[in-house]
N, C-alpha and C positions, 0 to 999 in steps of 0.2 A: 375347567375341571382339574387339569393337571396340576395347577398351583395348589389346589387343596390337598394333594397327595404329598407335597414336598414342604409343607409348613411345619413349624414347631408348635406343638399343642400342650405337651405335658408341663413345661416350665413357664407357661404363660397363664395369665388369669383368663377365666372363661369369657369375660366380657371383651377382652382383647381379641380372642379367637373369633368371637361373634362379630365384632366390627370388621375383622379381616375377611369374613365371608362376603361382605357387601362393599368392600373398599372401592371397587371400580364404579360403584353407583352413588358415591357420596354427593356429587353435584346433582344427580337426578333426585336424590332425597331432599335436597334443598328446594328444588322445584315442587316436590310433593308437598312440603310444608307451606310453601308460598300459595299453592293452589288450595290447600286446606283453609288458609286465612280467607281467600276469596270466596270459596264455597260456603264457609261457615259465617260469613258476614251477617246474615240475618239474625243469628243468635246474639250478636253483640250490638247491632245497630237498632233493632226493633225496641229494646228497652229504652234507649235514648229517645227514640221517636215517641214512644208511649209516654215517657215523662214530659216531653215537650207538649203533647196534646193535653195532658192533665194540667200543666202550668197555664196553657192558653185558656182552658175552661175556667180555671180558678182565678185568673188574672182580672182584677176589676178594671172597668173602663176600656176594654179592648174593643176597637171599632169592628163591626160585623164584616165590613169589606176586607179589612186586614186579616181578620180571623179566617175568612173563607180562603183568601190567597195562601196563607200559611198552611191551612189544612190540605189544600191541593198539592202544595210543595211536598209536604210530608207524605201524602199518598203516592206521589210520583217517585220520590226517593225510595219509599218502602217497596213499591212494585218492582223497580229495577233491581234492588238488592235481593229480593226474594226470587224472582224469575231467573236471574243469572245462575242460580244454584244448579239448574239442570245441566247446562253445558260444562260448567266448572267442575261439578261433581263427577261427570263422566270422564273428563280429562284427568282429574285427581286419581280416580280408580285405575285408569290405564297406566299412568305414571308409576303408581304404587305396585300394580300387579306384575308388570314385566320383571322387575328385579326379584320380587318375592318368588314368582314361579320359576324363574331362571335359576336362582340359588337353590331352590327346592330340588329341581332336576339335577343340578350339578352335585349337590351333596349326596343324593341317592346314587348318582352315577359313580362318584368318587368312592363311596362305601362299597358298592358292588365291585368296582375295579380292585380295591384293596382286598376284598374278600377272595377274589380270584387269585390274587398274588400271595396271600398268606399261606403258610405251610400246612400240609395235611395234618401234622400233629396238633396244630392250633385248632383246626376244625373238629378233630376228634375229641378234644378236651373242652370245647365251648359248645353250649347248647344251641341248637339251630333256632329255637324260638327267641332266644336272647338276641341273636344276630338279626333276625327278622324284625324284632322290636326296634333296633337301632335304625334300620332302613326306613321303617314306616312311622312309628309313633314319635321317635326322637326328632326326626326331620319335621314332622308335622308340628311338634311343640315349638320348634325354632321359628317356623313360618308364622304360627299364631302369635308368638311374642313380637315378631317384626311388625305385623299388621296392627297389633295393639299399640306399639310404640309410635307408629306413624299416625294413628288416630288420636292417642291420648296426649302425647307430648305437645304437638302443635295446639291442641285444644287448651291444654293447661297454660301454655305460654301466652296464647291469645287472651285467655280469660284474665290472667294476671296483668298483662300489659294494658288492656282496655280498662279493666277495673281500676288499676292504679292511676292511669292517665285521667279518667273521668273524675275520680275522687280527688286527685290533686287539684283539678280545675274547680270542682264544686265545693269540696270541704277538705282542705289539706290536713287538718287535724285528725281526720278519720283514718288516714293511712296506717296509723299505728295498730289498728285492729286487724288490718289485712296482714301486716308483717308478722303478727303473732301466730298466724295459721301455719306458715311454712316450717318454722323451727319446731313447732309441736309435732307436725307430721314426721319430720326427720328424726326427732328424738324417739318417737314411738316406733319407727321402722328399725332404727339401730338396736333398740332394746330387744326386739323380737326376731331379728334377721337370722341369727345363728341357728336358732331352733327351727325356723322355717326351712333353712337349707338342709339341715340334718334330716328332718322328717321327710322332705321331698326326695332326698337321695335314697333313704331307706325304702320309700314307697316305690321309686323307680326300679330299684334292684329286685324288689318283691315281684313286680310286674314282669320283669325280664325272666326271672326264674319260673314264673307261672306260664309264660309263653312257651318256654322250653319244655315244660312238663306236659302242656296240652298237645304240643307237636308230637312228643313221644307217645302220649296216650293214643292219639289218632293212628299213629303208625302201628301200634301194638294191638289194635282192636281185634283183628282176626285171632291172634294168639290168646288174648284175654278171653274172648268168647269161647274159643276151643277148650280152654282149661277151666272155664266157669269161675273166673276170679274177678268178675265185674265189680262185686262189692269191695274187694280188696283195693282195686284200682281206684274206685270212687272215694274210698277212705283216704288214700294217698293224696288225691286231688283236693278233697275237701279240707284236709289239714293245711295244704298250701293256701287254699282260698281263705281259711280262717286267719292265716298270717297276713295275707293281703288286706283282709278286713280290718285287722288290728292296726296295721300300718296306715291304712286309709283313714280310719277313725282318728288317729293321732294327727294326721295332716289336716283333716276337717276341723278338729278341735282347736289346733293352734291358729288356723286361718280364721275360725269363727271369733276367737278372742280378739285377734288383730282387727278384724272388720268391725265388730260390734263396739269395742272401746273407741276406735277411731270415729265411728259414726256418732256415738253419744257425745263425745267431746266437741265435735264440729257442730252438731245441732245445738248444744248448749251455747256455743259461741254465737250462732245465728240468733238465738233467743235473746241473749244478752245485748247483741248489737241492735236488734230491733227496739228493745226497751230504751237503750241509750240514745238512739237517734230521736225517738219520740220525746225523751226528756230534754235533750239539747235543743230541739226545735221549739218546744213549748217555752223554754227559758230564753228564747231568742239568741242563743249562743251560736246556733247554725243559721246563717242568713240564706236560706234556700227556699225554693218553692215547694208546694205540696207534692208535685210530681217527682221532685228530686229526692224527697224522703223515700218514696217507693223505689226510686232508681238505686239509691245507695244500699238499701236493704236487699233489693233484688240482686245487685252485683255481689254483695257479700255472700248471699246464698249461692250465687253461681260459682264463686271461688271455692267455698267450702264443699259444694257438690263435686266440683272438678277435682279438688284435692282428694276427696273421698274416693272418687272413681280411680284416680291414679294409685292410691294406696291399695285399693282392691285388685289392681292389676299386678301388684307385687308378687303374689303367689304364682301367677302364671309366668312372670318374668323369672322368678326363682326356678320354676320347673324348666323353662326354656334354657337357662344357663346350665342347669344340671344336664340337660340333653346335649348341650355343646360339649361338656366334659365327656359324656358317654360316647359321642361320635369321635372325639379326639382320641379316645382310647384305641379305636380301630384304625383311624387314619394315620396314626403315628406308631402303630404296633410294629416293633422291630422284627417280629417272627415271620419274615418273608423270604422267598427264594431270591437269592442275589444273582440275577442274570444280567444286570446292566453292564455294558461295556465288555462283555465276554463274547468270544467269537461264535458266530452262528454255525450250526451244523448243516452242511449241505449234502452230505453223503454218509450213509451208515452201512457198514458191511455186516456187523453183528458179532464181532469178536470181543469177549469180555474177560477181564482178568481181575479176580479178587486177590489183592496183594496184602495179606495179613489184615483183613478188614475186621474191625470191631465196632459195635454200635450199642448204645444204651439210650433209652428214651429219657427226655428231660424229667428231672425229679426222681429218677430211679437209678440208684447206684449199680444195681445188678445189670450185667451185660445181656442184651437180647441176642447179640451175636458176639463171638469171641474168636479172634485170630482165624478168620476164614481165608483159606488159600485155595483158589479154584480157577481153572482156565476153561472157559466155555468157548469153543471154536465156532467160527462162522458156519451157520446152517445146522448146528448141532441141536438136538433135543435133549434137555436135561430136566429130570424130574426130581422134586424134593419131597421127601416123606419124613414122618416123625410124629411124635405125640404133640398135642396142643401145647403151644408155648415154646416149641423147640426152636423157632426162628425162621420157619418156612416163609411166612407172609412178609417178614421183615426183609428177607432176601429179595422178594418181588418188589417191595417198596423201594429198595436201593436201586434196583434195575430201572424202575420207572423214574426215579429221581425224586420221589416224595420225601425221602430222608437222605442225609449225607452220612458217610462213615464218621464215627467219633474218632477213630484212628485208622491208619492204613490207607490204601488207595483202591479205588475201583476204576479200572481203565476200560475205555471204549475204543476199540480199534487203536490201542496204544496211547490214547490220550486220557489224562485224568479227568473224570467227569466233573470234578469241582471247578474246572477251568473253562467249561463250555456253557453256552446258553441252553439250558435244559428245555426251554419252550420249543426251540427249533428242533431239538433232538426228538421230542415226543411226536413230531409229525411222521416219524419213521417207525412208530410202535403202535400196537393195538393191545388192548387188555380185555379179556373176557373173564368175568368174575362169577362167583357163586350166585350173587343176587344181581340179576340183569335189571338195570335202571332204565325204564322207559318213561317218556313224558306223554302228556295228554295231547296226542296228535294222531296222524295217520301212520299206518305201517310203513309207507314210503318215507315219511318224515323221519321216523325213528331209524330206519336203515341208512338213510342218506345224511344223518346227522354229522355235520362238519365237512362234508364233501359234496361235490356237484357232478355226479356221474351222468353219462349218456344213458339212454333207455336200454341200449344193448348191454352196457356194463352193469346196470342195475339188475336186469333179468338174469345175467350170467351169475351174479352173486346170489340171487334168489335160488337158482337151480343148484348151485354148488352147496348151499346151506340146507338143501332138502326142504325148502319152504314153498315150492311151487304148488304142491297139492293143497296146502293150507290156503294160499292166495287164491287159487282157482275155485276153492269151495266157498269163498266169501262173496256175497252179492256185489260188493263194491271193490273187491280185489285189494290192490295195494292202497287204495283210497279209504279203506276201512279204518275208522278211528278206534284207537285203543284208549282206555281210561288211564288215569295216572298210575304209573308203575305197572301198566299192562294188566289191569285187573280182569280183563275179558279173555286173557290168554292163559294157557297152561304153562307150567315151568319149562317143558321141552320146547314149546313154541317160542317162548321168550328167549331161550338160549339160542335157538336157530336165528332169530332176528339179530342177536348180538354177534353171532358168527358171520352173518351176511354183512353186518356193519363193518366188522373187522376185515372181511375180504375186500370190500370196496376201498379201504384205505391202502391195501396192498403193502402191508408193513414189512420191514426187514427184521423186526424183533417182535416176538409174540409172547405175552404173559397170560397163562391160563391159571387163574387163582381159584382152585377148587371149583372149576367151571361146571362139573357134573355132580357135585356132592349132594345137591338138593333134589336130584332127579331119582326116579325109581329105576330099577334095572332095565326095564323095557325102553324107557325114554333115553337112558344112557346109551343103550345099544344103537338107537336111532341117531343119536347125536354123534356117535363115534366116527361114522363115515364122513360127516361134514367136518369134524375136527381134523381128521386125517388130511383132508384136502387143504384145510387152513394151514396146517403145520408144514406141509411140503415146501422145502426150499427155504425155510425161514429159521433163524435162531429162536428157539422156543424154550421158555422156562415154564415148567408145569409144577404147580403146588397142588398136592392131592392127598386125600385120605384113602380113597379106594384104590387099591393096588391094581385092580383090573384095567384101569385107564392108563397105566404107565409101563406096562410090561414091555412095550415095543420101543421105549425111550432108548436113545443111544447110551445114556448113562443115568443111573439113579443115585442121588445123594441122600444118605440117611442122616438126618439132623437129630442131635440129642443135647438138650440144655444149651442151645446156642452154638454148639460146635459140630463139625463134620465128624460123624462116627464111622461111616462106611461109604465107599464109592465103588460102583461097578455096574455091569448089566444085570438084568433080572437073574439070569442063570449064574453069573459070578457071585452075586450076593447070596443066592440060595446055597451055593457051595461053601460059602464062608460060615454058614450056620450061626450067624450072629443075630443082631437086632432085626434086620430085614427078614431073615428066615423065620424068626419068631412071629413077626407081624404077619407074614404070609400064611403061616399055620393058623393063626387066629382068624384071619380074614376068610380063609377057605372053610374053616369050621363054622363060621357065622353064616356062610351061604348055604 
């Protein structure tokens, strides 16, 4: 799996990348093809046996005893060839399935690993449904293409080899008609390949966009229903479905032309071949038996049918190669956290220094933060307030390490955070956000996510987060299952679970990103006690809209258009009679 993450994809052809996925199984695939020849032997041997029986029946003067002996020989050979298909087919499937399923698992694991390493800005600008599509549908398309190649390629090769060998033996002149089929198929494929690739790529992109839109629609259903905009949402979805329909029709149309023209040409060749064989046999140009006439016609039909099947596989192969490109876009995406070879963080005190830090998001020339100079001391609680877009959350993202300064330095305990392994640093931090993310599991599972506490430590965190009354009121207690995103819990209950989760981690650095902004006043009051316990003794960064939650902070930083406008305690800022004082007056009036 690790090899998949360190390969070059963008500057290589899709088929090269595809071969690379299965490089360690190349000799196993040789065995797969050999076993296919063995298991498919009845398809190639029975026509020969049938022709031999017909020749025996039509051969004048054949003695009955010799006829019976040959008939039993043919029966014995046919029985062995047919029955051996059972064990050989089972072995063939096992030989094929192991690499197919292993590569399928490795690709999905590599994709999930890369998605975990990609930057937060990448995830915020890429639709979730599109990424899900790469992990599920694209990998499935690659596996389907592999199975198709392992079934079709050996069948095609066996058909061609056997048909050519028998024809060379029975009627060498007739080989010219077989040779005509392959160039015809190649010319047809080349003439239509580019359009197939383009339409399959457009269709794949349309499906990815639709997957992202459906994910978004499902997440917004409560808001959609609350504002009675179901029809508007359905109109948006239907417009995208119409685009997918159009792209799908184009794919179906070009594939249908390809398949039908191919089929007609090959069938015409079959018809012409049958008539020509009959003519040459009647004129005594072909010195063969009656059974051989049927054998040659049957083999040519086998070849044309096999080539037709191979050509019909090309749309699926095109789709599979397009999926290889799609997966390569993620596996080689450069937008990742660069933590390799950087020193691990083994201890965090919690002293932060913003040294002339500026930051701008990719594609946006305007600074989200500009020339931030701030020293947050160990154990200090600093709150950030300001209008939307002032840069508060960007400060939090810098502290977490989601983004890096565009210029300037952010020092942790005197060390530039660009030089440390951020993954090891995050073991010492906890984040409580406005939207508490819970997964479909028990309350215990959600609280203990990422840690393995003792029962005493768990219950201590439950009590400290004021969760004990809730837990005791539930029939199954901590074993009560919550639905995805905690649909069975109130906002305050979910926040208390997030606080208990943070307490169990015992962080040195705490980030509260508008942790109570979604709660009503009563719930906020209930949460405040738990938050006070959580904050105690830790370096804490609070991003808040409600001023009531930050009045006790050691310092309050007022942000304005990406810059620090004011700094001080609650009382000091009120005395300045500036931006904060104005915000406080408006907040008090609103209450």
